N, C-alpha and C positions, 0 to 999 in steps of 0.2 A: 373582685373584692378589693376595697380601698381601706387604707389605714389612716389613722390620725396624723401620723408623721408626714404624710404626703401633701397635707395643706399648706397654704401660704399665709402669711399675715393679712388678716382681714376676711378670710374665707370662713364660711359657716358650714357646719355638718351636724347630722344627727347621729347619736351613738347607737350602733346596732348590736354590738357584741363585745363583753369584757372578759369572756371565758378563757381567752388565750393568755391572760396574765396568769403566770404560774404561781406567783407569790400571793397566796390567799389573803393574808393580813393586809397586804398593800392594796389589793383589789377592794376589800371591804372599806379601807380608809378612803379610797377614791369615791366610792359610792356615798360614804358619809358626807364627803365634801361637795356632792351634788352631781358627780359624774356617773349618771345612771342610764340605762338603756332607755332610749327615745328622748333623751334630753338633748337640747341644742347647745353646741359648743362652737365658740369663735376663737380663732388663733389671734391673740392679742400681740404677741411678740415671738420672733424666733431669735435665738442667740446667734451672734456672728459666725461661730464656728459649728453650729447646728447641734450642740450638746443638749440644749434645753428649749422647751416650748412653754410659753405662758399662755394659758387657756382662760377664756372668759366663759363662765358657766352661770347663768342666771346674773346675780349681782356680785359674783365672786371671781377673783382672778387666782388661779393656781399655777404652779410650774411643776412640769413633770420632765423626765428625761426622755430623750428621743427614742431610746431602746424600749422604754415602756409605751411610748406612743405607737411603736410598731406593732403592738399587740391588741390595739383597740380598733375594731372594725367600725367603719362609719359609712354613711350614705350622704353624699353631697346634697345640701339643701337646694331645692328647686330642680334637681335632676332626678328623674325616675329611672330605675334600672331597666 
């Protein structure tokens, strides 16, 4: 099982599971912004101290905390489990 926080800048992955996010309103807000199961996400930027990740989802860039990225299960694009 891999999580979004493990990706590096420029890497792409497919979202597999958001259910580990305990804050339901936050999870719903992420889904409203396009972070949904089976969507493709690319790491646009990682903060120097690792606190924040900038994600490119479709035509949008959003920033999330690395501890929230630890709760988002992914599948690396092009790699089959």
